[in-house]
N, C-alpha and C positions, 0 to 999 in steps of 0.2 A: 638688924632691920628690913631684910627681905620677908621674914616670915611675917612681920607687921603690917608690910605692904600690900600684902597677899591678903592678911585678914580685916582691910578698909576696900581690896578690888570686889573681893567675894561677900563682903556685906550688902558693894553698891551693886553689884552686876545684878541682873534684871531690867525686864519693861518698867521706865521711869517715866515716860513723856508725858508733858501737862496736859494732855486726854485722854486716852486711856489708859496709862498707867498712872494718873492721879494720886491715887490712894498710896502705892507704893514711892509714888514721889516723896511724898508726903515722912511714909514713916524715914526713907534716908535726910532726907533734913531732919529727921530727931539724931537720928546715927550722928549722925557730920555733929548737931550742936553738943550731945552725948562727950561726943570725942573733946572736942574744942575745952566742956563745959572740966573735964574732968584732968586739961593737964592744965589749968588753974585760969582761963581766960575767960574776960566777961563777953558774955554774948549777947547783942542785939540783933534785931532785923528790918530788913528796910521789905516794907511789903508794897504789895501792887496787885492792882486785878487785870484779869485777863481774860477775855470771853468766858465772863460771868462765875471764874472761879479764883480763888486767893492765893497767891506765891508768894513766898519772902528769900528775900538773898538774905546771909548767915553771914552776922558780922564778931571776930574772931578778936578783939582787943586787947591793954590793961583793966582799963578799965573807965572804956565807952566810948565812942565814937570823937566826942568833943577833950578826950586826956593829951591829943598833942598840935601844935600850929600846922608842923608836916609829919607827913608818913613816906613809911617805905609796907607798900602792900605787898602781898604774894595771894593770888586768886588761881580759880579752878570753877568749870560749870557741876556740877552734878547730876543736872538732865542727860536723859538721852533719845537720839529720834524715834517715833516710834519705829518699833517692832523688832526695837534692835536690844541687846544685853547692855551692849555700849562698855565692854572693861579695858580698850585702849581709848574711846572715846565717853565720856572722859574718867571712868572710875582712876586711871590709871594718875592723872591728873589730878584728883583731887586726896588717889594714897599719898603721893609724892606731897601734897600739901599740909596733909595734917602731919608727917613722919616730920617735915620740913619745923613745924610749930612745936609738935616735943622734944625735939633736939634745938631748937631756938627757945623755946618757953616764951613767956609771957614778956616781953618789954616796950621799954617806953618809947612811942615813935614806930611801933612796929602790927602792922595790921594783917591781917588772914583774912578772905574776902570768899565766900563759897554762890557762886552764882546759881541762879535760875532759869530754864526757859534759856537758854542761851541757840537751843536746836530749831530750824525752823518748826512752825505748828501749824497743824492739818489748819483749822481753822484762821491764819494769818498770811498776812504775805510775807511777812520778813520776816528778822530772827534778831539776836544778842537783847532780848524785850529786859532780863535782870540787868544785865551792864548799863544798858541805857536808861533805865532808871536812876539806876544808883550814883553813873557819874552825874546824872541830868542833876541831881538832887547834893551832891559836894559840890557843884562848880556854882549851882546859886548859892550855896552858903561857905562859902570860898572858900574850902579848904585844899591846902599844899596836898602834892605830893611827888619826894624826893626819887621817887624809881617803882614804878608795877612792874611785877613780871609774873605772865600768864601761864599756867601750866598746863594746857592745851595737846590730850593724846600725845601721854610720852613715854608708851611700853613694849613700842613694836620694833621689832629688828628684822631685815634679812640681809645676810651676806651673800647672797647671790650678785652676781652678775646682770643688769638691768631693770633688778627689782624696784629700783631707784626712777619713779620720773623724774625729770628735770625740764624747767617751761624752758620756753624761747630763752639766750641770751643771758643765761646763770648759769654757770661753772659751776660743779659741783660733781661730784662724782655719782656715775647709776648704780649704788651696790647701797642700799638701804639698813646704811649703821651708824649712821650718826643721829645726833641732834642739833635740831636747826636752831640759831635766833634770828629771831625776823625783828626787825627795829625799826626807825626812821630817823628821823635828822637828829631827833631831840633827845635818842635815846643810843646814839652810838656808843658815849662812854659807858652805858651800863653792860654792851654786850662783850667792852674789853672786855671791863672789869671782871664779866663771870667767866671770858676767853682764858684771862691769869689763874684767877681761881681754881677751877678746873682743871688747866694745866700742873698747879699744885696738889689738889686735893684730888681729882680723878683723872688721873694723866694715859688712863687707856680710854678714857671716854672722848669719841672723835667730834669735832664739832663745824660748824656750816655759819659764819654770820651772813648775814644781807639785811641789806636795807633800804627800806620800800620806798622810793619815791613817791612823792607828791602822796604821803601815809597809804599807800598800797593800791592807791584806785589806779593808778596801772597795770595794776597784777591783782587785780581783787581777790585772789583767792589766802593773801596775805593780810585779807583784812575780814575772815572769817572766823573773831573768836572775839572773846571779853576782853582785849586789847585795842582795836577798834574803836571802841567810845573815850576812851580814854586820850588819845592818840588826835581823837577830832574835837578833847574840847583843852589840849593841850599839853598834857599830862606826857613825861617821860615813858615810854611803858613797852616791854620787848613779851613776843610770845614764844614760850620755849616751847617744842614741838618734833615728833617723830616724820612731822610732815601729813599726816592722816591719809588723805583719798590717793597723793601725790605716791603713798606706799603702800599701806594695806590694805589688801583685796576684801580683807570684812569689815572695812567703814561702809557704816549703816545699812551694816546686815543680820542678818539672824547670827551669822558665823562670829563677830566682833566676842568672841569670849576670854574668858580668863588662862584659859588654858595655850593659847596664841599670842602672850606677850610673854615680853624678858624681864625678872624681875633683879637682873644683876644689870639691865641698863637701866630702868628704872632707881636703880640703890645707888647708882654713879649721877645722874643728871640730879639726884635728890642731894646728894654731899658737894653736886659745884654746885649751887643753889643756896643752900647752909651757907656756906663760907662765902658768898659772894654779897648773902645778906648781912651778914656777921662785919663784913668789908667795909660795907656802906653805914652801919650802925655806932662802928667806932670812930 
């Protein structure tokens, strides 16, 4: 598994922001689509325009977005912030998502989504453009989601004391060697299920659960990824993360490269995710 995870990280690694790295971003999109297609998935695009250019989210299902009345979704963003090769943020998340798709295969009610333009753009004052567009579309169409798992930076580990920044009133270790699950009131059961399945299939994986109050508005970093629009639309969603800027000194810099991530850590996270999704599909 680790070889496959590394293959995907290396395929995505590089400048791929929505402005200066637009052509490379399109190449990465083609790669992700090809990977899903090779695994037998049907591909849909969720297209939108931003600042004069066309972008699209990639949706992989059994036979199309209308194939099921209720979905379990796994998602990750494939763009990177300007100037960064984005290995941890977020080639690691995409690699875990594609590996989960490989292990689970196309199944009724299962959807994988590769989001674009998650990162802040040079010509815009906001972010999460891709996921906001997608969630607005599915909410209007009255799609239902049983669970959404958002993989956001899942590859960086530091086992030194003091390597993990800890927000006020959060009781968690200052050693950056755990995976964090961030949910809200509607997704507590999903976090509990992930913890249960991780204990069975990835017992060495350290895990921390955080329930964000008021859907994260009291602690803004808990909203800094593509699960937030799902929360706002009333869907149960969990962010799975190594905590990014709270741990990784390479975050949003040119040093966020593949040689700084832990493939073993990514493997354990992926195994736990797959078992969790299997439990929801059964």
